[in-house]
C-alpha positions as CSV (number, residue, x, y, z in Angstrom):
1,X,71.1,121.7,134.7
2,X,68.3,122.5,137.1
3,X,67.9,120.8,140.5
4,X,70.1,117.9,139.3
5,X,68.1,117.4,136.1
6,X,69.6,117.8,132.7
7,X,66.9,118.0,130.1
8,X,68.2,119.8,126.9
9,X,65.5,118.3,124.7
10,X,62.5,119.2,127.0
11,X,60.3,120.6,124.2
12,X,60.6,117.4,122.1
13,X,60.3,115.3,125.3
14,X,57.1,117.0,126.2
15,X,55.6,116.2,122.8
16,X,56.5,112.6,123.3
17,X,55.1,112.7,126.8
18,X,51.8,114.1,125.4
19,X,51.7,111.1,123.0
20,X,52.4,108.6,125.7
21,X,49.8,110.3,128.0
22,X,47.1,109.8,125.3
23,X,48.0,106.1,125.0
24,X,48.0,105.8,128.8
25,X,44.6,107.5,129.1
26,X,43.1,105.1,126.6
27,X,44.6,102.1,128.3
28,X,43.7,103.2,131.8
29,X,40.0,102.6,131.2
30,X,37.3,103.8,133.5
31,X,36.0,102.8,136.9
32,X,35.2,99.3,135.7
33,X,37.8,96.6,136.3
34,X,39.7,95.7,133.1
35,X,41.0,92.5,131.8
36,X,44.2,92.6,133.8
37,X,42.4,93.4,137.0
38,X,40.0,90.5,136.5
39,X,42.8,87.9,136.3
40,X,43.3,85.6,139.3
41,X,46.4,86.5,141.4
42,X,48.0,83.1,140.7
43,X,47.9,83.8,137.0
44,X,49.3,87.3,137.4
45,X,52.1,86.0,139.7
46,X,52.9,83.4,137.2
47,X,53.4,85.9,134.4
48,X,55.6,88.2,136.6
49,X,57.7,85.2,137.8
50,X,58.1,83.8,134.3
51,X,59.2,87.2,133.0
52,X,61.7,87.5,135.8
53,X,63.1,84.1,135.1
54,X,63.6,84.5,131.4
55,X,65.3,87.9,132.0
56,X,67.9,86.4,134.4
57,X,70.4,85.2,131.8
58,X,70.8,88.7,130.5
59,X,71.0,90.0,134.1
60,X,73.9,87.5,134.7
61,X,75.7,88.7,131.6
62,X,75.5,92.3,132.7
63,X,76.6,91.6,136.2
64,X,79.6,89.7,134.8
65,X,80.4,92.8,132.7
66,X,80.1,94.9,135.8
67,X,82.5,92.7,137.7
68,X,79.8,91.7,140.3
69,X,80.7,88.1,140.3
70,X,78.8,87.2,143.5
71,X,75.6,88.7,142.3
72,X,76.0,87.0,138.9
73,X,76.5,83.7,140.7
74,X,73.4,84.2,142.9
75,X,71.3,85.0,139.8
76,X,72.7,81.9,138.0
77,X,71.5,79.8,140.9
78,X,68.2,81.7,141.1
79,X,67.6,80.9,137.4
80,X,68.5,77.2,137.8
81,X,66.2,76.8,140.8
82,X,63.2,78.7,139.3
83,X,63.5,77.2,135.9
84,X,63.4,73.6,137.3
85,X,61.7,73.5,140.7
86,X,59.6,76.5,139.8
87,X,58.0,74.9,136.8
88,X,59.8,76.8,134.1
89,X,59.8,80.0,136.2
90,X,56.1,80.2,136.9
91,X,56.7,79.9,140.6
92,X,59.3,81.8,142.5
93,X,60.9,79.1,144.6
94,X,64.3,80.8,144.9
95,X,63.2,83.9,146.9
96,X,62.2,81.9,150.1
97,X,65.6,80.1,149.7
98,X,67.5,83.4,150.1
99,X,67.9,84.2,146.4
100,X,65.7,87.3,145.9
101,X,65.0,89.1,142.7
102,X,68.0,91.1,141.6
103,X,67.7,92.5,138.0
104,X,70.3,94.4,136.1
105,X,70.6,95.8,132.5
106,X,73.2,97.3,130.2
107,X,72.2,100.8,131.4
108,X,73.5,99.9,134.8
109,X,76.6,98.3,133.2
110,X,77.3,101.7,131.5
111,X,76.9,103.4,134.9
112,X,79.4,101.1,136.5
113,X,81.8,101.7,133.6
114,X,81.6,105.4,134.3
115,X,79.5,106.6,131.4
116,X,77.7,109.9,132.2
117,X,73.9,109.8,132.5
118,X,73.4,112.3,129.7
119,X,70.3,114.1,129.0
120,X,66.8,113.1,130.1
121,X,64.6,111.5,127.4
122,X,61.1,110.3,127.0
123,X,60.7,107.5,124.6
124,X,57.5,106.7,122.7
125,X,55.5,104.0,124.5
126,X,58.5,103.1,126.7
127,X,58.4,106.3,128.7
128,X,61.1,108.0,130.8
129,X,64.8,107.3,130.1
130,X,68.2,109.0,129.7
131,X,70.7,108.9,126.9
132,X,72.7,106.3,128.8
133,X,69.6,104.2,129.5
134,X,68.5,104.4,125.9
135,X,71.8,103.0,124.7
136,X,71.4,100.3,127.3
137,X,67.9,99.4,126.0
138,X,69.3,99.1,122.4
139,X,72.2,96.9,123.4
140,X,70.1,94.7,125.7
141,X,67.6,94.1,122.8
142,X,70.3,92.8,120.6
143,X,72.4,90.9,123.2
144,X,69.6,88.8,124.8
145,X,71.1,85.3,125.2
146,X,67.7,83.7,124.5
147,X,67.6,85.5,121.1
148,X,70.7,83.5,120.1
149,X,69.7,80.2,121.6
150,X,65.9,79.8,121.0
151,X,64.4,79.5,117.5
152,X,61.7,81.8,116.3
153,X,59.0,82.3,117.4
154,X,59.9,80.9,120.9
155,X,62.5,83.7,121.3
156,X,59.8,86.3,121.4
157,X,58.1,84.7,124.4
158,X,60.3,86.7,126.7
159,X,59.1,90.0,125.2
160,X,55.4,88.9,125.5
161,X,56.0,88.0,129.1
162,X,57.7,91.3,129.7
163,X,54.8,93.2,128.2
164,X,52.5,91.2,130.4
165,X,54.5,92.0,133.5
166,X,54.4,95.7,132.7
167,X,50.6,95.6,132.2
168,X,50.2,93.8,135.5
169,X,52.4,96.3,137.4
170,X,50.5,99.1,135.8
171,X,47.3,97.6,137.1
172,X,48.7,97.1,140.6
173,X,49.9,100.7,140.8
174,X,47.0,102.2,138.8
175,X,45.8,104.7,141.4
176,X,49.3,106.1,142.0
177,X,50.1,106.3,138.2
178,X,46.7,107.9,137.5
179,X,47.6,110.6,140.1
180,X,50.8,111.4,138.2
181,X,49.7,110.9,134.6
182,X,46.2,112.2,134.7
183,X,45.8,114.2,138.0
184,X,48.8,116.5,138.2
185,X,49.2,120.0,136.8
186,X,52.5,119.1,135.1
187,X,52.6,115.3,134.6
188,X,55.8,115.6,132.5
189,X,57.8,117.3,135.3
190,X,56.4,115.0,137.9
191,X,57.1,111.8,136.0
192,X,60.6,113.0,135.2
193,X,61.5,113.6,138.8
194,X,60.0,110.4,140.1
195,X,61.7,108.3,137.4
196,X,65.1,109.9,137.9
197,X,64.9,109.6,141.7
198,X,64.0,106.0,141.4
199,X,66.6,105.1,138.8
200,X,69.4,107.0,140.5
201,X,68.5,105.4,143.8
202,X,68.7,102.0,142.2
203,X,72.2,102.8,140.9
204,X,73.3,104.4,144.2
205,X,73.4,107.9,142.7
206,X,70.9,110.0,144.7
207,X,71.7,113.4,143.0
208,X,68.3,115.1,142.8
209,X,68.3,117.7,145.6
210,X,65.0,118.0,147.4
211,X,62.9,117.7,144.3
212,X,60.6,114.7,145.2
213,X,56.9,114.8,144.7
214,X,56.1,111.2,145.5
215,X,58.3,108.7,147.3
216,X,59.8,106.7,144.4
217,X,59.9,103.6,146.6
218,X,56.1,103.7,146.8
219,X,55.5,102.7,143.2
220,X,57.1,100.9,140.3
221,X,57.8,103.4,137.5
222,X,58.8,100.9,134.8
223,X,56.8,101.5,131.6
224,X,55.5,104.9,132.8
């Protein structure tokens, strides 16, 4: 382990990072505004809000598994408010009522249960992860409550909304992401530190010692 980073598969991870970087470079476009940038803000906000709303049932399940009953109760209420008063989740009515966004996933559940972080990984298309987070992604995919309630193809609406949300966030943080992915001498090392700092901070485990390049709070690193 070096500077709080355990990356035993670094050569393989760097190959995946190079693949992801090529995809990112093609999607980043040029100086002209792309399709996402040209969308009106109300449309983009609606996609992000809807994605958050349809993700809430899975968040509630994970928070119950974590023993965080108060947070699970708040998110249940947040879902009920936004799914009804918020026009099926297109408008975030709950946040002004004192029910802010509070997401969780099975990766966090495994952290609460004491499972070690494991080695750092970079996944094709999905980007930075760890062995623990990768298990969490796999479990979340197959335990989404909507997948067991909604018929096909309606059950896939959530995944489309999630992809739309990631594209919108990529657009919003485009300059900062370009600086990391396209403008740094070692984009792999920089992305790794930023993502680990941000994820560990979210979990309350700030264990990278003085290795920050960019304040992880200054950008959203999902879908790096």
